[in-house]
C-alpha positions, 0 to 999 in steps of 0.5 A, spaced: 500 500 500 502 506 498 500 513 501 502 520 499 501 526 502 500 533 498 499 540 500 496 543 494 500 549 491 495 555 492 488 555 494 484 548 493 478 545 495 478 537 493 470 537 495 469 543 491 473 541 485 471 534 485 463 535 487 461 533 480 466 529 477 463 522 478 463 518 472 465 511 470 472 511 472 471 514 479 466 516 485 465 522 489 462 521 495 462 525 502 469 528 500 472 521 498 474 521 491 475 513 489 478 512 482 480 506 478 487 507 473 493 504 471 490 497 474 489 499 481 484 503 485 486 509 489 483 514 494 483 521 496 481 525 501 482 533 504 484 533 511 482 540 515 489 543 514 488 543 507 493 537 505 490 531 500 492 524 502 491 519 497 492 511 498 493 507 492 495 499 491 501 503 486 505 508 485 502 510 479 495 510 480 497 515 486 501 519 482 495 519 476 490 521 481 495 526 484 495 529 477 487 528 475 486 532 481 491 538 479 494 538 486 500 542 483 497 546 479 497 553 482 492 558 479 494 563 484 496 568 478 489 567 475 485 569 481 490 576 482 489 578 475 482 577 475 480 578 482 477 585 479 475 583 473 468 587 471 465 580 468 469 575 472 471 578 478 465 575 483 465 568 480 473 568 482 473 571 489 467 565 490 470 559 487 477 561 488 479 554 491 476 550 485 480 547 479 477 543 474 478 535 475 482 532 469 481 525 465 486 520 467 487 519 459 487 523 454 482 518 450 477 519 455 477 526 454 476 526 447 470 521 448 467 525 452 468 532 448 465 528 442 459 525 447 457 533 449 456 535 442 449 537 441 446 534 447 445 536 455 451 534 459 446 529 463 445 525 457 453 526 454 455 523 461 450 517 460 453 516 453 460 517 456 459 511 461 456 507 457 461 506 452 466 506 457 463 500 460 462 497 454 470 497 453 471 494 460 466 489 458 472 485 455 475 486 462 474 485 469 470 490 473 473 492 480 467 494 485 467 499 490 462 501 494 457 497 490 459 501 484 463 498 478 468 503 476 472 502 470 479 503 467 479 510 463 479 508 456 486 508 452 487 510 445 488 503 443 481 501 446 477 506 443 481 504 436 479 497 437 472 499 436 468 499 430 464 505 429 457 501 428 459 499 436 458 506 438 452 507 434 448 502 438 450 505 444 447 512 442 453 515 439 452 518 432 455 514 427 459 520 424 462 522 431 463 515 433 467 514 426 471 521 428 473 517 434 475 511 432 479 514 426 483 519 430 484 513 435 487 509 430 492 515 427 494 517 432 497 515 440 493 521 444 497 521 450 503 523 445 499 530 445 502 531 452 508 533 448 506 538 443 504 545 444 497 547 446 496 551 439 499 545 435 494 540 439 489 545 437 490 545 430 491 537 430 484 536 433 480 541 429 484 538 423 478 532 424 471 532 421 466 533 426 471 536 431 472 544 432 474 549 437 470 546 443 472 539 442 479 542 442 477 546 449 475 539 452 481 535 450 486 541 452 483 542 459 480 535 461 485 531 458 492 535 458 491 540 464 492 546 459 488 552 462 490 556 455 484 554 451 478 556 451 471 552 451 469 556 445 461 555 442 460 552 449 453 552 450 452 555 456 457 561 454 453 562 448 447 563 453 451 568 457 453 571 451 446 572 449 444 575 456 450 580 455 449 582 448 441 581 449 441 578 442 442 571 438 449 570 438 453 564 434 458 559 437 464 562 434 463 569 438 464 566 444 472 566 442 471 574 443 468 573 450 474 569 452 479 573 448 481 578 454 483 572 459 489 570 454 492 564 457 487 563 462 482 562 457 480 555 459 480 556 466 476 562 465 471 558 461 469 554 467 469 560 471 464 563 467 459 558 466 459 556 474 458 563 475 453 564 470 449 558 473 450 562 480 448 568 478 454 571 480 456 574 473 453 581 472 448 582 467 446 588 463 439 587 466 441 586 473 445 592 472 440 596 470 435 594 475 
Protein backbone atom coordinates (compact mmCIF):
# COMPACT_ATOMS: atom_id res chain seq x y z
CA UNK A 1 0.00 0.00 0.00
CA UNK A 2 1.26 3.48 -0.95
CA UNK A 3 0.25 6.69 0.83
CA UNK A 4 1.31 10.20 -0.07
CA UNK A 5 0.39 13.50 1.57
CA UNK A 6 0.22 16.53 -0.71
CA UNK A 7 -0.24 20.13 0.29
CA UNK A 8 -1.84 21.69 -2.80
CA UNK A 9 -0.05 24.63 -4.34
CA UNK A 10 -2.25 27.69 -3.96
CA UNK A 11 -5.90 27.83 -2.86
CA UNK A 12 -7.57 24.46 -3.30
CA UNK A 13 -10.67 22.63 -2.14
CA UNK A 14 -11.04 18.96 -3.02
CA UNK A 15 -14.73 19.03 -2.14
CA UNK A 16 -15.42 22.02 -4.39
CA UNK A 17 -13.25 20.83 -7.28
CA UNK A 18 -14.39 17.19 -7.35
CA UNK A 19 -18.03 17.57 -6.31
CA UNK A 20 -19.37 16.78 -9.80
CA UNK A 21 -16.44 14.66 -10.99
CA UNK A 22 -17.99 11.19 -10.65
CA UNK A 23 -17.99 9.17 -13.86
CA UNK A 24 -17.45 5.58 -14.98
CA UNK A 25 -13.87 5.60 -13.68
CA UNK A 26 -14.26 7.37 -10.34
CA UNK A 27 -16.69 8.03 -7.55
CA UNK A 28 -16.95 11.06 -5.27
CA UNK A 29 -18.83 10.62 -2.02
CA UNK A 30 -18.67 12.50 1.31
CA UNK A 31 -15.39 14.18 0.39
CA UNK A 32 -13.71 10.91 -0.64
CA UNK A 33 -12.54 10.44 -4.23
CA UNK A 34 -12.16 6.81 -5.30
CA UNK A 35 -10.67 6.28 -8.74
CA UNK A 36 -9.48 3.38 -10.83
CA UNK A 37 -6.43 3.96 -13.00
CA UNK A 38 -3.17 2.28 -13.95
CA UNK A 39 -4.71 -1.06 -13.03
CA UNK A 40 -5.25 -0.09 -9.39
CA UNK A 41 -7.67 1.76 -7.13
CA UNK A 42 -6.63 5.04 -5.49
CA UNK A 43 -8.47 7.12 -2.88
CA UNK A 44 -8.01 10.77 -1.90
CA UNK A 45 -9.37 12.99 0.85
CA UNK A 46 -8.52 16.41 2.26
CA UNK A 47 -8.00 17.11 5.95
CA UNK A 48 -8.84 20.34 7.73
CA UNK A 49 -5.27 21.61 7.43
CA UNK A 50 -5.62 21.47 3.64
CA UNK A 51 -3.38 18.45 3.05
CA UNK A 52 -4.71 15.92 0.53
CA UNK A 53 -3.89 12.30 1.34
CA UNK A 54 -3.81 9.75 -1.48
CA UNK A 55 -3.76 6.06 -0.70
CA UNK A 56 -3.38 3.45 -3.40
CA UNK A 57 -2.25 -0.02 -4.29
CA UNK A 58 0.48 1.40 -6.55
CA UNK A 59 2.67 4.46 -6.94
CA UNK A 60 1.50 4.92 -10.54
CA UNK A 61 -2.17 5.09 -9.54
CA UNK A 62 -1.43 7.50 -6.67
CA UNK A 63 0.56 9.84 -8.91
CA UNK A 64 -2.07 9.70 -11.63
CA UNK A 65 -4.79 10.69 -9.16
CA UNK A 66 -2.56 13.48 -7.89
CA UNK A 67 -2.38 14.78 -11.46
CA UNK A 68 -6.09 14.39 -12.23
CA UNK A 69 -6.95 16.37 -9.09
CA UNK A 70 -4.60 19.19 -10.25
CA UNK A 71 -2.99 19.43 -6.82
CA UNK A 72 0.26 20.93 -8.10
CA UNK A 73 -1.18 23.45 -10.59
CA UNK A 74 -1.26 26.71 -8.67
CA UNK A 75 -3.74 29.15 -10.22
CA UNK A 76 -2.97 32.03 -7.85
CA UNK A 77 -1.80 34.20 -10.75
CA UNK A 78 -5.24 33.82 -12.35
CA UNK A 79 -6.96 34.78 -9.09
CA UNK A 80 -4.80 37.88 -8.63
CA UNK A 81 -5.07 39.02 -12.22
CA UNK A 82 -8.86 38.79 -12.47
CA UNK A 83 -9.99 39.43 -8.89
CA UNK A 84 -11.37 42.81 -9.96
CA UNK A 85 -12.39 41.87 -13.49
CA UNK A 86 -15.78 43.55 -14.16
CA UNK A 87 -17.24 40.34 -15.58
CA UNK A 88 -15.42 37.55 -13.77
CA UNK A 89 -14.40 39.16 -10.48
CA UNK A 90 -17.24 37.91 -8.26
CA UNK A 91 -16.95 34.35 -9.58
CA UNK A 92 -13.18 34.40 -9.04
CA UNK A 93 -13.63 35.35 -5.40
CA UNK A 94 -16.46 32.88 -4.82
CA UNK A 95 -14.79 29.87 -6.48
CA UNK A 96 -11.17 30.77 -5.73
CA UNK A 97 -10.38 27.28 -4.38
CA UNK A 98 -11.77 25.51 -7.45
CA UNK A 99 -9.70 23.78 -10.13
CA UNK A 100 -11.13 21.57 -12.89
CA UNK A 101 -10.62 17.86 -12.32
CA UNK A 102 -9.04 16.06 -15.26
CA UNK A 103 -9.54 12.74 -16.96
CA UNK A 104 -6.88 10.10 -16.40
CA UNK A 105 -6.33 9.65 -20.14
CA UNK A 106 -6.49 11.95 -23.13
CA UNK A 107 -8.65 9.33 -24.83
CA UNK A 108 -11.35 9.79 -22.20
CA UNK A 109 -11.25 13.56 -22.69
CA UNK A 110 -11.71 13.06 -26.44
CA UNK A 111 -14.62 10.70 -25.82
CA UNK A 112 -16.16 13.23 -23.43
CA UNK A 113 -15.80 16.00 -25.99
CA UNK A 114 -17.49 13.99 -28.71
CA UNK A 115 -20.28 12.75 -26.44
CA UNK A 116 -20.90 16.31 -25.28
CA UNK A 117 -21.64 17.71 -28.73
CA UNK A 118 -25.18 19.02 -29.21
CA UNK A 119 -26.73 17.27 -26.19
CA UNK A 120 -27.24 18.15 -22.53
CA UNK A 121 -24.51 17.31 -20.03
CA UNK A 122 -26.50 14.64 -18.19
CA UNK A 123 -27.17 12.71 -21.40
CA UNK A 124 -23.56 13.18 -22.51
CA UNK A 125 -22.16 11.73 -19.26
CA UNK A 126 -24.57 8.81 -19.48
CA UNK A 127 -23.40 8.09 -23.03
CA UNK A 128 -19.76 8.38 -22.00
CA UNK A 129 -20.39 5.96 -19.14
CA UNK A 130 -22.01 3.40 -21.47
CA UNK A 131 -19.09 3.51 -23.88
CA UNK A 132 -16.50 3.10 -21.12
CA UNK A 133 -18.44 0.22 -19.57
CA UNK A 134 -18.63 -1.44 -22.97
CA UNK A 135 -14.85 -1.20 -23.29
CA UNK A 136 -14.42 -2.50 -19.75
CA UNK A 137 -16.77 -5.41 -20.36
CA UNK A 138 -13.92 -7.03 -22.25
CA UNK A 139 -11.94 -6.99 -19.01
CA UNK A 140 -12.65 -7.49 -15.31
CA UNK A 141 -14.71 -4.98 -13.29
CA UNK A 142 -13.66 -3.79 -9.85
CA UNK A 143 -16.49 -3.12 -7.40
CA UNK A 144 -16.06 -0.32 -4.89
CA UNK A 145 -18.89 0.45 -2.48
CA UNK A 146 -21.37 -1.27 -4.77
CA UNK A 147 -20.27 0.92 -7.68
CA UNK A 148 -18.44 -0.60 -10.63
CA UNK A 149 -15.41 1.48 -11.52
CA UNK A 150 -13.82 1.05 -14.92
CA UNK A 151 -10.29 1.55 -16.11
CA UNK A 152 -10.05 4.88 -18.03
CA UNK A 153 -10.17 4.19 -21.77
CA UNK A 154 -6.89 4.15 -23.65
CA UNK A 155 -6.25 5.24 -27.20
CA UNK A 156 -5.76 1.59 -28.17
CA UNK A 157 -9.06 0.53 -26.60
CA UNK A 158 -11.04 3.14 -28.55
CA UNK A 159 -9.11 2.40 -31.73
CA UNK A 160 -10.17 -1.24 -31.51
CA UNK A 161 -13.88 -0.39 -31.48
CA UNK A 162 -15.94 -0.47 -34.65
CA UNK A 163 -17.95 2.74 -35.21
CA UNK A 164 -21.17 0.75 -35.45
CA UNK A 165 -20.63 -0.44 -31.85
CA UNK A 166 -20.57 3.16 -30.68
CA UNK A 167 -23.64 3.89 -32.79
CA UNK A 168 -25.47 1.06 -31.06
CA UNK A 169 -24.73 2.70 -27.70
CA UNK A 170 -26.18 6.04 -28.85
CA UNK A 171 -23.20 7.92 -30.28
CA UNK A 172 -23.90 9.45 -33.68
CA UNK A 173 -22.22 7.42 -36.43
CA UNK A 174 -20.10 10.29 -37.75
CA UNK A 175 -18.90 11.23 -34.28
CA UNK A 176 -18.10 7.64 -33.46
CA UNK A 177 -16.13 7.35 -36.69
CA UNK A 178 -14.21 10.50 -35.75
CA UNK A 179 -13.18 9.04 -32.39
CA UNK A 180 -12.06 5.75 -33.91
CA UNK A 181 -10.26 7.41 -36.82
CA UNK A 182 -8.28 9.76 -34.59
CA UNK A 183 -7.36 7.00 -32.12
CA UNK A 184 -6.16 4.79 -34.97
CA UNK A 185 -4.00 7.53 -36.46
CA UNK A 186 -2.52 9.08 -33.33
CA UNK A 187 -1.40 8.01 -29.85
CA UNK A 188 -3.36 10.65 -27.94
CA UNK A 189 -1.06 10.56 -24.91
CA UNK A 190 1.69 11.98 -27.10
CA UNK A 191 -0.28 15.24 -27.25
CA UNK A 192 1.24 15.97 -23.83
CA UNK A 193 4.51 16.55 -25.70
CA UNK A 194 3.09 19.21 -28.04
CA UNK A 195 2.43 22.91 -27.37
CA UNK A 196 -1.22 23.82 -26.98
CA UNK A 197 -1.49 25.61 -30.33
CA UNK A 198 -0.27 22.49 -32.13
CA UNK A 199 -2.71 20.30 -30.18
CA UNK A 200 -5.62 22.55 -31.12
CA UNK A 201 -4.65 22.55 -34.79
CA UNK A 202 -4.34 18.76 -34.81
CA UNK A 203 -7.74 18.21 -33.21
CA UNK A 204 -9.57 20.77 -35.34
CA UNK A 205 -8.16 19.10 -38.44
CA UNK A 206 -10.47 16.15 -37.82
CA UNK A 207 -13.92 16.29 -39.38
CA UNK A 208 -16.52 16.69 -36.64
CA UNK A 209 -14.19 18.31 -34.12
CA UNK A 210 -13.92 22.04 -33.49
CA UNK A 211 -12.72 24.62 -30.97
CA UNK A 212 -15.00 23.36 -28.19
CA UNK A 213 -13.75 19.79 -28.54
CA UNK A 214 -10.17 21.05 -28.58
CA UNK A 215 -10.87 23.03 -25.42
CA UNK A 216 -12.22 19.98 -23.61
CA UNK A 217 -9.21 17.87 -24.60
CA UNK A 218 -6.78 20.59 -23.52
CA UNK A 219 -8.51 21.40 -20.24
CA UNK A 220 -9.53 17.93 -19.06
CA UNK A 221 -7.17 15.63 -20.94
CA UNK A 222 -3.95 17.67 -20.87
CA UNK A 223 -4.48 19.97 -17.90
CA UNK A 224 -3.89 23.12 -19.98
CA UNK A 225 -5.57 26.36 -18.92
CA UNK A 226 -4.99 28.45 -22.03
CA UNK A 227 -7.49 26.99 -24.52
CA UNK A 228 -11.02 28.29 -23.95
CA UNK A 229 -14.27 26.37 -24.42
CA UNK A 230 -15.22 28.30 -27.54
CA UNK A 231 -18.76 27.49 -28.63
CA UNK A 232 -19.85 26.05 -25.27
CA UNK A 233 -23.65 26.19 -25.00
CA UNK A 234 -23.47 27.74 -21.53
CA UNK A 235 -21.14 30.48 -22.78
CA UNK A 236 -23.45 31.10 -25.73
CA UNK A 237 -26.32 31.64 -23.28
CA UNK A 238 -24.17 33.96 -21.18
CA UNK A 239 -23.08 36.01 -24.19
CA UNK A 240 -26.69 36.19 -25.38
CA UNK A 241 -27.68 37.63 -22.00
CA UNK A 242 -24.78 40.10 -22.10
CA UNK A 243 -25.46 41.32 -25.64
CA UNK A 244 -29.23 41.07 -25.61
CA UNK A 245 -29.42 39.27 -28.95
CA UNK A 246 -28.87 35.90 -30.55
CA UNK A 247 -25.19 35.00 -30.91
CA UNK A 248 -23.16 32.42 -32.81
CA UNK A 249 -20.85 29.95 -31.14
CA UNK A 250 -17.72 31.52 -32.62
CA UNK A 251 -18.54 34.81 -30.89
CA UNK A 252 -17.71 33.25 -27.52
CA UNK A 253 -14.04 33.52 -28.57
CA UNK A 254 -14.50 37.29 -28.16
CA UNK A 255 -15.86 36.71 -24.65
CA UNK A 256 -12.76 34.70 -23.70
CA UNK A 257 -10.16 36.79 -25.54
CA UNK A 258 -9.41 39.14 -22.58
CA UNK A 259 -8.33 36.18 -20.44
CA UNK A 260 -5.41 35.23 -22.67
CA UNK A 261 -3.42 32.25 -21.39
CA UNK A 262 -6.12 31.63 -18.76
CA UNK A 263 -9.02 31.33 -21.24
CA UNK A 264 -9.69 27.68 -20.38
CA UNK A 265 -9.89 28.30 -16.64
CA UNK A 266 -11.89 31.49 -17.25
CA UNK A 267 -14.38 29.40 -19.25
CA UNK A 268 -15.27 27.18 -16.31
CA UNK A 269 -15.34 30.10 -13.86
CA UNK A 270 -17.69 31.97 -16.18
CA UNK A 271 -19.95 28.93 -16.49
CA UNK A 272 -20.06 28.35 -12.75
CA UNK A 273 -20.49 32.03 -12.02
CA UNK A 274 -23.30 32.35 -14.54
CA UNK A 275 -25.09 29.37 -12.99
CA UNK A 276 -24.82 30.95 -9.54
CA UNK A 277 -25.85 34.46 -10.61
CA UNK A 278 -22.37 35.90 -10.03
CA UNK A 279 -21.88 37.38 -13.51
CA UNK A 280 -23.22 40.96 -13.78
CA UNK A 281 -25.74 41.10 -16.62
CA UNK A 282 -27.14 44.27 -18.23
CA UNK A 283 -30.62 43.76 -16.76
CA UNK A 284 -29.15 43.38 -13.29
CA UNK A 285 -27.00 46.49 -13.64
CA UNK A 286 -29.92 48.51 -14.97
CA UNK A 287 -32.13 47.37 -12.11
